[in-house]
C-alpha positions as CSV (number, residue, x, y, z in Angstrom):
1,M,-51.2,82.7,-36.3
2,A,-51.6,82.6,-32.8
3,K,-52.2,79.8,-30.4
4,V,-55.1,80.5,-28.2
5,L,-55.9,78.0,-24.7
6,L,-59.9,78.6,-24.7
7,I,-60.9,77.9,-21.7
8,V,-64.5,78.3,-21.9
9,G,-66.5,78.0,-17.6
10,G,-70.3,76.9,-17.3
11,G,-72.9,79.5,-17.7
12,I,-75.4,80.6,-19.9
13,A,-73.1,82.9,-23.0
14,A,-70.2,79.7,-23.6
15,Y,-73.1,79.2,-26.5
16,K,-71.2,82.3,-27.5
17,S,-67.7,80.4,-27.1
18,L,-68.4,78.5,-30.7
19,E,-69.0,81.5,-32.7
20,L,-65.7,82.9,-30.6
21,V,-63.4,79.5,-32.4
22,R,-65.1,80.0,-35.7
23,L,-63.7,83.4,-36.2
24,L,-60.7,82.7,-34.7
25,K,-59.7,80.1,-37.3
26,R,-61.4,81.3,-39.7
27,A,-58.8,84.1,-39.2
28,G,-56.0,81.4,-39.0
29,H,-55.3,80.5,-35.2
30,A,-55.2,77.7,-34.3
31,V,-57.5,76.8,-30.6
32,T,-56.8,74.4,-28.2
33,P,-60.4,74.5,-25.7
34,V,-60.2,73.4,-22.6
35,L,-64.2,72.9,-21.4
36,T,-64.7,73.3,-17.2
37,K,-67.2,70.8,-15.5
38,G,-69.5,73.5,-16.1
39,G,-69.0,74.5,-19.6
40,E,-69.9,71.0,-20.5
41,H,-73.8,72.2,-19.2
42,F,-73.9,74.6,-22.3
43,V,-71.6,73.3,-25.1
44,T,-70.7,70.1,-25.9
45,A,-67.0,69.1,-26.3
46,M,-68.1,67.6,-29.7
47,S,-69.2,71.0,-31.1
48,L,-66.4,72.6,-29.7
49,G,-63.5,69.8,-31.0
50,T,-65.3,69.6,-33.9
51,L,-65.2,73.6,-34.6
52,A,-61.5,74.0,-33.2
53,E,-60.0,70.9,-35.5
54,S,-59.0,69.9,-32.0
55,R,-58.9,67.5,-29.1
56,V,-60.6,69.2,-26.3
57,Y,-59.5,69.0,-22.9
58,S,-61.5,68.2,-19.6
59,S,-59.9,66.2,-17.0
60,L,-56.5,66.7,-15.0
61,W,-56.8,63.4,-14.8
62,E,-56.4,62.0,-17.9
63,L,-53.9,59.9,-17.7
64,K,-51.7,59.7,-21.1
65,D,-51.3,63.2,-20.4
66,E,-49.9,63.2,-16.8
67,V,-47.8,61.2,-17.5
68,E,-46.0,63.7,-19.1
69,I,-47.1,66.8,-17.3
70,G,-50.0,67.4,-19.4
71,H,-51.4,70.6,-17.7
72,I,-47.8,72.2,-17.7
73,Q,-46.8,71.4,-21.9
74,L,-50.6,72.7,-22.0
75,S,-50.8,76.0,-20.2
76,R,-46.7,76.8,-22.0
77,A,-47.4,75.8,-26.0
78,A,-50.6,78.6,-26.1
79,D,-49.6,82.4,-26.5
80,F,-51.6,83.0,-24.8
81,V,-54.4,81.7,-22.3
82,L,-57.9,83.3,-23.4
83,V,-61.4,82.1,-20.4
84,C,-64.4,82.9,-22.3
85,P,-66.9,83.3,-20.1
86,A,-65.4,84.1,-17.1
87,T,-68.0,82.9,-14.6
88,A,-68.0,84.7,-10.8
89,D,-66.3,81.4,-9.6
90,L,-63.7,81.1,-12.1
91,L,-62.7,84.3,-10.9
92,A,-62.6,84.0,-7.6
93,K,-60.8,80.9,-7.8
94,M,-58.9,83.0,-10.1
95,A,-58.2,85.6,-7.8
96,A,-57.6,82.6,-4.5
97,G,-55.2,81.0,-7.1
98,I,-57.3,78.3,-6.5
99,A,-56.0,74.9,-8.6
100,D,-58.8,72.2,-8.3
101,D,-59.6,71.4,-12.0
102,L,-57.5,71.4,-15.2
103,A,-59.0,74.8,-16.4
104,T,-57.5,76.8,-12.7
105,T,-54.2,74.2,-12.8
106,L,-53.5,75.5,-16.5
107,L,-54.3,79.5,-15.2
108,L,-51.7,79.1,-11.7
109,A,-49.3,77.0,-14.4
110,T,-49.4,79.6,-17.4
111,D,-45.8,81.7,-17.8
112,K,-48.4,83.4,-21.1
113,P,-50.4,85.6,-20.9
114,V,-53.9,85.7,-19.1
115,V,-57.4,87.2,-20.3
116,V,-60.5,86.9,-18.7
117,A,-64.6,87.1,-20.6
118,P,-66.5,87.9,-18.1
119,A,-69.9,87.0,-18.4
120,M,-72.8,87.2,-15.0
121,N,-76.0,88.4,-13.9
122,V,-75.9,92.1,-13.0
123,R,-75.7,91.9,-9.5
124,M,-72.6,89.3,-9.6
125,W,-70.7,91.4,-11.7
126,L,-71.9,94.5,-9.2
127,H,-71.4,92.6,-6.0
128,A,-68.2,93.9,-4.4
129,A,-66.4,90.0,-3.6
130,T,-66.0,89.4,-7.4
131,R,-65.1,93.9,-7.8
132,R,-63.0,92.5,-5.8
133,N,-61.7,89.6,-7.9
134,V,-61.5,91.0,-10.1
135,Q,-59.6,93.8,-9.3
136,Q,-56.8,91.1,-8.0
137,L,-56.8,89.7,-11.3
138,V,-56.2,93.4,-13.0
139,D,-52.8,93.7,-9.9
140,D,-51.7,90.6,-11.0
141,G,-51.5,91.3,-14.3
142,V,-54.8,89.6,-15.9
143,R,-56.4,91.6,-19.1
144,V,-60.4,92.3,-18.3
145,I,-62.5,92.8,-21.1
146,E,-65.4,94.0,-19.9
147,P,-69.0,92.9,-20.2
148,A,-71.5,94.4,-22.5
149,E,-74.7,96.2,-20.9
150,G,-77.9,94.6,-22.4
151,E,-80.6,92.2,-21.1
152,M,-79.6,88.9,-19.1
153,A,-80.9,85.5,-19.7
154,C,-82.6,85.8,-16.8
155,G,-84.5,88.9,-17.7
156,E,-83.0,91.8,-15.8
157,F,-81.0,94.4,-17.6
158,G,-77.1,95.6,-16.9
159,P,-73.4,95.1,-17.4
160,G,-72.5,91.7,-17.4
161,R,-73.2,90.3,-20.8
162,L,-69.9,88.9,-22.8
163,P,-68.9,91.0,-25.7
164,E,-69.8,89.5,-28.9
165,P,-67.2,87.4,-30.3
166,Q,-65.9,89.6,-33.1
167,E,-66.0,92.5,-30.5
168,I,-64.4,90.4,-28.2
169,I,-61.5,89.2,-31.3
170,E,-60.7,93.2,-31.7
171,Q,-59.9,93.3,-28.5
172,L,-57.8,90.9,-28.2
173,A,-56.3,92.1,-31.7
174,D,-52.5,92.7,-29.8
175,L,-52.3,88.8,-28.9
176,L,-53.6,88.0,-32.1
177,R,-50.8,88.4,-34.6
């Protein structure tokens, strides 16, 4: 049974994180969700927490946890960290080492493997800045699950769609032991 720290970024593809949690739990894995401010616009903490059977974390400033340096403990308790969906903003912050909220602070504090599953508009995915940020993350040892190709929520077509949850789980097989 793997312990997954799941960071849910703020993009329309965040709805797939709910199915991902359901599949992980069904397979016997523990999931601790971290919901970004952007993610809160697309899924609720109640939905994530109910499916994960776990508390959902969203703020670095929850006093009880931070008295005990909670962000360090959270980052170390998991077997790996999965950012899904990883927005262009999250990827850029990760590549630059920015730690301005709970999710990005956890990512800097972890000593565990980090996997990102990017999801964004095709033009954002293909933009030189995003390509540069993704390459920096790969160079830093972050595993990238390549986005799928297909129709976007905006009506455009191309790479940038979040893969289906079952495909994500298959790509995590080596970490989900």
